[in-house]
C-alpha positions in Angstrom: -11.9 2.5 -19.1 -14.6 1.1 -16.8 -12.6 -2.1 -16.4 -9.5 -0.2 -15.4 -11.5 1.8 -12.8 -13.0 -1.4 -11.5 -9.6 -3.0 -11.2 -8.3 0.0 -9.4 -11.3 -0.1 -7.0 -10.7 -3.8 -6.3 -7.0 -3.1 -5.7 -7.8 -0.2 -3.4 -10.2 -2.4 -1.4 -7.7 -5.2 -1.1 -5.1 -2.7 0.1 -7.6 -1.3 2.7 -8.3 -4.8 3.9 -4.6 -5.5 4.3 -4.0 -2.3 6.2 -6.9 -3.0 8.5 -5.7 -6.6 9.1 -2.2 -5.3 9.9 -3.7 -2.7 12.3 -5.8 -5.4 14.0 -2.7 -7.6 14.5 -0.7 -4.6 15.8 -3.4 -3.4 18.1 -4.4 -6.8 19.5 -1.0 -7.4 21.0 -1.2 -4.2 23.0 -5.0 -3.8 23.5 -4.7 -3.6 27.3 -2.2 -0.7 27.2 -3.1 1.3 24.1 -4.9 4.6 24.3 -7.2 6.0 21.6 -4.4 8.4 20.6 -2.0 5.4 20.1 -4.5 3.6 17.9 -5.1 6.7 15.8 -1.4 7.2 15.5 -1.0 3.6 14.3 -3.8 4.0 11.8 -2.3 7.3 10.5 1.1 5.6 10.1 -0.4 2.6 8.2 -2.2 5.0 5.8 0.9 7.0 5.1 3.0 3.8 4.6 0.4 2.4 2.2 0.2 5.7 0.3 4.0 5.8 0.0 4.2 2.2 -1.3 1.4 3.0 -3.8 3.2 6.1 -5.1 6.5 4.2 -5.4 4.8 1.5 -7.4 3.2 4.1 -9.7 6.5 5.9 -10.2 8.2 2.6 -10.9 5.6 1.8 -13.6 6.0 5.3 -15.2 9.8 4.8 -15.2 9.4 1.4 -16.7 7.4 2.8 -19.6 10.3 5.1 -20.5 13.0 2.5 -20.3 14.2 0.5 -23.3 13.2 -3.2 -23.3 16.7 -4.3 -22.4 16.6 -2.3 -19.1 13.2 -3.5 -18.0 14.0 -7.2 -17.3 16.6 -6.5 -14.5 14.2 -4.0 -12.8 11.4 -6.6 -12.5 13.6 -8.8 -10.4 14.4 -6.1 -7.8 
């Protein structure tokens, strides 16, 4: 159980780093014209997008557990 929590923590940290890197890249291009509200809006949007992707992945894994083996192979390639 500890290993799974550690793996999840590592995954979450990697996702946070990716989100921050994306934000940095997005903000850098507009740093001279962005206001604080714009930056906060971008951060909020990235957080929601990441949460949506994470929920979709978890739902896909749950669905995969309930499918017969013959149906799993085509789904892994989509």
